[in-house]
N, C-alpha and C positions, 0 to 999 in steps of 0.2 A: 608425783610430779605436778599434777594439776594444782595441788595445794601451794606449791612453790610459785608457780606461774601466777596464781590468783593473788597470793601475798605480795609478790613483786609488783603486780599491776596496782594493787591497793596502795602500797607504799609509794609508788611513783605518782599516783593520782593525788595523794595527800601532800607529798613533799615537793613535787615539781614546781608549784607556784613559788615556793621559797627560793629555789635555786635559779629559776628561769623567769623571774618576775620582769615584765616589760618595763621599760623606762618611762612610759607614759600611758595614760588612759587610752589614747588613740591606738597605740600598738596593741594593747590588750584587746581592744574592741575588734581589731582586724582578726585576731586569733580566735575570738569567741563570738563572732557576730550572730551565728545561728542560735547559739545557746542563750545569748542575751535577748534576742527576739522572742525565743520561747519563754524565757523568764517573764517578760512583760506580758505575753499572751496568757500566762497562768495566774495573773492577779497578784504578782509579787508585792506591789507597793501597798496594797491595802489589807494584806493578810498578816497581821502582826504576830500571830501565834506560830506560823510556820516560817517566817522570814528571819534571815540572819540579823544580828545586832546592828550591822552597818545600815540597815534600812531605817533605823530610828533617826538617823541624821537627815533624812529627807524633810522631816517636820511638816507633815501635811496638816492643813486645817480641816475643819469638819466639812466645809463646802467641797474641798478637793477630794476628800475621802468619798463623799456622796457621788461626785462626778466620776471618779474612778470606778466605783462599784457599778454605776450605770454603763460606763464604757465597756467594762469587762462583761457585763451581762449581755449587752448587745453583740459584742464580739463572740461570746460563747455560743449564742444562737446561730450566728453566721458561720462560725467554725464547724458546728455540727453538720450543717448542710454542705459546706465546702469539703469537709473531710469525707463525707459520704460520696461526693462526686469523685474525689481522688480515688477512693477504694473501688468504686464502680469502674472508673476508667482503667485502673490497673488490672481489674478482673477482665475487662474487655481485651487488654493487651495480651494477657495470658491465654484467653480463649482464642484470640486470633493466631497466636503462635502455635497453639495445639491443634488448630483446625487444619486438616490436610488439604482442604480446598481453598485456604486463604492465599492471597497473593502478596507480593512485596508491597504493593500499593495499600492493601488492607492493613498490613503491619505498620506502615508509615502513618496511615490515617489514625490508627488506634494510638500510636505513640504521640502523635500531635495532640490528640484529645487529652491524653494523660498529662502532657506538658502544660497544656492550657489549664487543666484542673489544678495542677500543682501551682501554677503561676497565680491563679485566682486566690488560692489559699495564702500564698506568700504576700500578695497585694493586700489582703485583709490584715495580716499581721503588721505590715508596714504602715498601713493607714492607722491602725491602733497606736503604734509607736508615735507617729506624728501627732495624733490627737493628744496623747499623754504629754509629750514633751512641749508642745506649742499651744495647746488649748487649756490644759489643766495645770501643769507645773509652771512655777515662776522660773525665770532664767537662772536664779541662784540655786534652784533645786535640781537642775538637770544633772549636774555632775554627781551629787550624792545619789540620785535615782539610778544613774547608770552604774555606779559602784554597787548599789544594792542588787541590781539585776545580775551583775557579774558574780557577786557572792552567792546569789540564788542559783545561778547556773553551775557554779562549782559544787554547791551542796547537792544538786540534782545528779551531777556526774558521780559523786561519791555514793549516793543512794543506788544508782543504776549499777555501779560496780559491785556493790554488796549483793544486789539481786542476782547478778551474773555468777558471782562466787557461790551464793546459796544454791543456785540452779545446778552448779557443778557438784554439789554434795560435799563441799569443803567448808571448813570453819570460816566464819566471817572475818574479814580483815580487821586489824586494830581500829578502834573507834576513838576519835578525839572527843574529849569531854564536851558536852553540849553547853554552848555559851548562852543559851536561852532556857534556863531552868523553869520548869512548870511552877506556877504559883501555888 
C-alpha cells in the first residue's frame, strides 16, 4: 500500500503543474511563495550545475554573478546564526511545555521568542530577495529569475518526495530525464 501511495504522490507532484498551471506568474507566485524564497536563499541563480535549464535565460553578466555570490555568502553566514536561534527558541518552547512548574505566561513568552526568531530568519530571506531583484538584477532579468526560482522549487519538491519514498523503503518514483546532462 505504501508503494501505491508513494507512487501516486510522485506522479501528482510531477504531473500537477501540467494540469493546474496558473494563468500568470503572479498566481504561481502566490501558490509557491515560500518555495521561491527558499530557492533564492539557496543560491539558485549562480549555481549553473544544479539549476534547471530555465535559469540560463536570466543571462547574468560576470559582475552580477560576483555580486550574487557575495550576497549568498553573506546571507549564508547570517542564516547559520538565525537558524540556530530558531532551533534554540523551539527547544525552549518544548522545554517550557515539558516543565511541570511552567506557567501559561512562560509558554506564551517562549512562543513569542520563537515567533521572533522565525520572523528574523524570514526577514533575512526577504532582504536577500530585495537585494537580488533590485540591486543586482536588471528589470528585464526579474521575470526570468523568478521563473528560475519556481523551477528550482519544483525540482527541490521532487527531490524531497523521492527522499520520503526512499525512507518508506519503497522503490523510487519514475524520474523524468535530466534536461541538464553532465558534460
